[in-house]
N, C-alpha and C positions, 0 to 999 in steps of 0.2 A: 634449431628445434621448433621455434615458432613457425618458421616457413614450412616445415614438414607437416605440422598440424594443420596449417592453412591449406596446404595442397591436399591433405587427406579429406578435409571438409569439402573442397571443390570436387574431388573424385566421387565422394559419396553423393553429392548433389546431382552429379551427372548420371549416376547409376540408379538412384532411388527417386521416386516421385513423391512430392509433398502430398500429404493426405488430402488436403483441401483442394489442391489442383486435380487430384484424381477424381474427386467427387464431381467436379465441374464437367469432367469428360464422361461421367457415368449417369446419363439421364434416366429418369424413371421409365419403366416399360409402359406406363400408362400414357406417355406422350402428352398430347394436348390437354388431357384431363388434369394434369398437374402443373403445366406451365402457363400458357395463356388462358387456360380454363379455370385457374384458381379463383375461387369466389363465386363461380357459376356452376361448373360441372363438378368440381371438388370444393369442399369447404364452403358450400353455400350457407347463407344466413337466413333461416326462417325466423320470422319475428311475430310477436303477438302471443296471446294465450294459446297454450298447447291444444290442438284439436284438428279436425278436418278442414277448417277454414283458418288460414294464416296469411301472412304477407311475405312476399319475396320480391326484393328490389322495389319495394314500395307499392307493389300491386297485390290485389287480393287473389289468392289461389286456393284451389281445392287440393289437399295434400294426400298423397298415397305413398309416402316414403318414411313414415315414422312407425315405430314398432309398439305403440300403445294399443295393443290388440283389443283390450276390453274397455278402453276409455278410463282406466283407473287414474292415470295422471291428470285427467281433465275433471275429475270428480270434485265437486265443491266441498263435500265433507272431508275428503282427503286433503285438500288445500288448507282447510282449517286445522286438521290434525298436524300437518307439517308446520304451520305457523306456531301453534301452541307448544309443540314439542321443542321447537327451536328456542322459544322464549323460556321454557322451563329448564332445559338442560344446556343450551348453547351447542354450537357445532364443535367445540373443543373437547368436551367430555364424552367418554372417559379418555384420559391421556395414557399413551403407552400401548405397546403390543398386548394382546390378550394374555399371552404367556406370562407377562410381568404384572402390569397394573391396569390393563384395558378390558378386563372381563367384568361381566355383570349378570344379574338375574335376567335382565331384558334380553341379552344376547343368548343366554341359555334357553330361555323360553321360546324365542324365535326359532332356534335350532330344532327343538322338539316339535313345534307346530309345523315346521316345514317337513320333517320326517313323517309325522302323522298324515299330512296332506298327501304325500306320495306313497304311503303305505310301506314305509321302511321303519326299522326300530330306532335308528339314531341319525342325527344330522350334524353337519359341520359347516359353519358359516364361513364364507369367503368374502373378502373385501371387493374383489372384482372377478368377473367371469373369466376373462382372457388369461390374466396372470394366474388366477386360481387354479384352473384346470391344468395349465402347464405345470405348475408346482405339484399338483396331485399326481400327475403321471410320473413326474420325476421322482416323487417319493415312493410310489407303489412298486416300481420295478428296478432291478439292479443289473449288473453286468452278466449275471448268470441267466437272466430271463429273456423271454421273447415277447415282443410287442407287435401285434398285427392290427392294421387299421384299414378302413375303407378309403379309397383314393379321393373321394369327394369330401372327406372330413374337413371341418373348418380349420383355418390357419392356426388357431390356438392348439389344436391337437397335433398338427404337423410340427409346430414349434416345441410342444411338449415332448414329442418323439425325439427331436434333436437334442433336447436337454437330457433325456434319459440315457442311461449308460447301457441299456439292454440292446440286443440285436433286434432290428425292426424289419418288417416286410409289409407290403401293401397288397390288397386285393382289389380287383376292378369293382366299380360301384355296384353294390347289391348283388355281386356275383357269388352266390353261396358255394358253388363248386370250386371257384377260385379260392375262397376262404378255406374250404376244407383241404385243398392242396397245401396251403400254407400251414394249416394245423398239422397235417401229416408230416410235413417237413420239420416243423418245430419239435414234434413228439419224437421223431427219429433222432434228433440231435440233443435231446434233453439230458442233463446230468442230474444226479440225485437232488441237488439243491436248485433246480430250474423250475420256473413257473411260466405260465402263458397268460398274457392279458390281451383281450380283443377289444377294440374300440370302434364304435360307430355312432351315428347320430339318430335321434328319434325322427326329426324332421330335417331334411337337408335344406339349408336356408336360401339357396339361390333357386333351386328347381322345385321345391315344395313337396317332393315325394318323401315317403317314409322309409326308414331303414327296415330291412327284413328281419325284424327282431324275433318273430316267432321261429323262423328258420334257423337263426343263429342260436337261440336258446335250445332248440332241439339238438343241435350238434354237441351240447354239453353232455348228452348221454353217451357219446362216442369218444370225446376228447376232454382232457383235463384242463380247462381254462376258466378264467373269470371274465365277466363282461362289464365294460364301462360304457354307458350311453350318455352322450351329450344331448340333452333334450331341451335346448334353449328355446326353440320355437314351439315345442309341444307342451311345455309346462304352462298350465292355465288355459290352454286352448283345446286340448284333445282329451278323450276319455269322458265317461259319463259324468264324472265329478271334477273334470279339469286337471286330474292328476297326471296326465301326460300320455305319451305314445304307447308306453308299455301297457297301461290300462286300456287304451283304445284297442290294442291288438290282443289283449288277454294274456299277456306274458310278463307283467310287472314283477312277479316273484322271481323270474329268471334273470332279472337285471341285478347284478351284484353291487355295482356302484352307479348310482343315479346322480347325474349332474343337471342342475337347473340354474338359470340366471334370472335376476330381477329385471334385466334390461329390456325384456319384451313385455310380457303380460302384466308384470308388476310395475313397470314404468319407473324404475329406480336403479340406483347403483347397488351392486352386491350380487352374490350368488351363493350356492350351497352344494354340498355333497350329502347324499343320504345312503347309508349302508349299515353294516353290522356294528354294534357298539365297540367291539375291540379294534375294528379297523378305524373307526373315528378316533379312538384313543391314540392309535398309532399316528394318524394324520395330524392330530393336534400338536404332536411333538416333532413332526418331520416335514411339514409343508412350509418351505422357506418363505414363500410370499406372505405367509401369515405370521410366522415367528418373528420376522424382522420388519414388520410393518405395523403402523398404528392401527388399532381396531376401528371398526365402523363407529362413527359418532352416534350417540344416543338418539338424536332426532331421526336418523335413517332407520335405526333398528325399530324404534317405536312406530314409525309410519309403515314400515314393512309388515309388522305384525297386524296392523289395522287393514292394510291392503290385502293381505292373505285372508283375513277373516271375511272381508267383503266379497272377495272372489269366490270363496266357498259358499257364501250365503246368497249369492245372486247369480244362479245359473242362467237367468235370462240374458245376462250380458254375453255369455258364450253362445247362446242360441241366436242372438241378434248378429253376432260376428259371423256365424255360419250362414245365416240368411243373406247377409250382405255379400259374403264370399260367393255363394251360389249365383246370386243375381249378376254380379260383376263378371264372373267366369262364363256363364251361359251367354251373356250379351256379347262378350268378346269373341266367343266361338261362333255365334251367329254372324258376326261381321267377317269371319274368315280367318281370324288370328289363331295361331298355334299357342295354346296356353299350357302345353305339356300335361302329363298325367299327374298333376299336383293333387295330393291327398290332404292338404293342410290349407290354412288361410293364405299362405304365400301364393301369389298369383303371378307367375312369370309369363311374359309375352316374348316368344322367341321368333326371330326371323333371320334370314340371310342378310348380311350387310357388313359394312366397314365401321371403323371408329367414327368416320364422318357422318354416317347415317345415324349412329347412336346419338351424337351430339345434336344432329338436326332434329331428331324426334324430341329430345328433351327441350330444345329451344322452341320448337314449334308449339308443343303442348303448353309450355309455360307462358310464352309471350302472346300467342294468338288465341289460346283457348282457356287460359287461367287454370291449368291443371298441372300441378307439380308432380312429375314422375322422375325416377332415377333409373339410369341405364348403365350397363357395363358391356364392354367389348373385350377383344384380346388384350391382355393375357388371362383375364378372369374367365372368359369363355373361349372356345376354339376360334382360330382365325376364320374370318368370313362369316361370323355369327354376331348377332346383337341380342341382348336380353334386357328387356324393360321389366323391372320387378315392381309389382304393386302390392301394398300391404293394406288390406281392408281392416277397418276398425268397427267396433260395435257402435261407435258414434257417427259413422257415415250414414247418410239418409238416402232415400230413393232419388232425391234431387241431385245429390253428389254423384251417384252412380250414373244417372241419365246424362248429366253434363259430361262425364268422363267418356261414356260410350259415344256420345256425339262427337267428341274431340277425336277419338280413335277412328271413327268413320270418316271424318274430314281429312285425316292424314293418310288414309289408305292408299290413294294414288301414289304419293311420294314413297311410302314404305314398300309397297308391292313392286313398283317400277324399279327401285334401286335393288330390291331383293332379287329380281329377275336378272339384272345386270351381273350381280355377284355370282348367281347360280350359273350363268352362261360362261363366266370367266373360269369358274371351277371346272 
């Protein structure tokens, strides 16, 4: 009997692979970015006070890779608020999930202030943007519903789609005719208890272009669907009052579920959904990433309220951000770089090239010119392409911009020569 069991174990070991052995044979598609590039191309360590001037590998660098658009995270008043709130409440309180023991007047006040900011009646606070929107999508739709999303939607939306039990389909980026075909298909297959949720982004984070929100909202006159907009990069940076892409495009009322994160313009952990009160009531009781997680600590909630207040009361921060964006972008275009038709502060520099060129650009800029930029290659962008993404901040100065443009001018021969080689190969 023991021999039979032993033989069975041996047979199983020859048929099935150990999980850890399998992982060793399944390298990351990012290749050198995550192997020998660890600590430099991926997981780099920027040190020193947050801002446009930091240290990398012990060297002073001008940074274009952090999302503190408005300089809120660098603000001395905010740093004082953070310290005082931590001393008053500690990072432990309140303890428990909000559903049980983690709720407070501060949390509820922040929710309403966020909703007011983006011109919606009610808000729902989320601990994190990524997990939060995934859980919101999972809660909103069921197996009878249809979920339709833009192909360039952020990974959190794609993962939310995978969690959801609804039937899903994708339309080509900003292709309104393609979206309409998917809507027609969904309507033709709807049952009496079916609904349709369309998801897109306000600002697409890699390319910087805006979602065609006006055109999507107009389709609501022809088809029965609700619209969820991930406005992570638009919240605080777009619109006459900073309330986002919907306001910028004049269609905020047509957005049924507005998602914003603190990770960009607020420079903090956390996120929120703004929508109708009865939908917020539903989400409070059904978003699993909130029900089964400790609530945001008091210091984060307190400082978030102060940061939102300052953003609303200091439009000059947003104006400076856009001034810097225009200067940087026009300078890059004059140098002959393709910055794509970005309509947001996100400033992408796109060129033909390989992963090797991408790493060469980052290393050249960082080591020889003291300019910290981040780049991506396949599979984040198509094969044969390299994208260097720059994130302007209100705290960048003309000196930072001039230094960076000089660096891009200096690397032009390397970039354009290797781009020509890739183009010829294609």
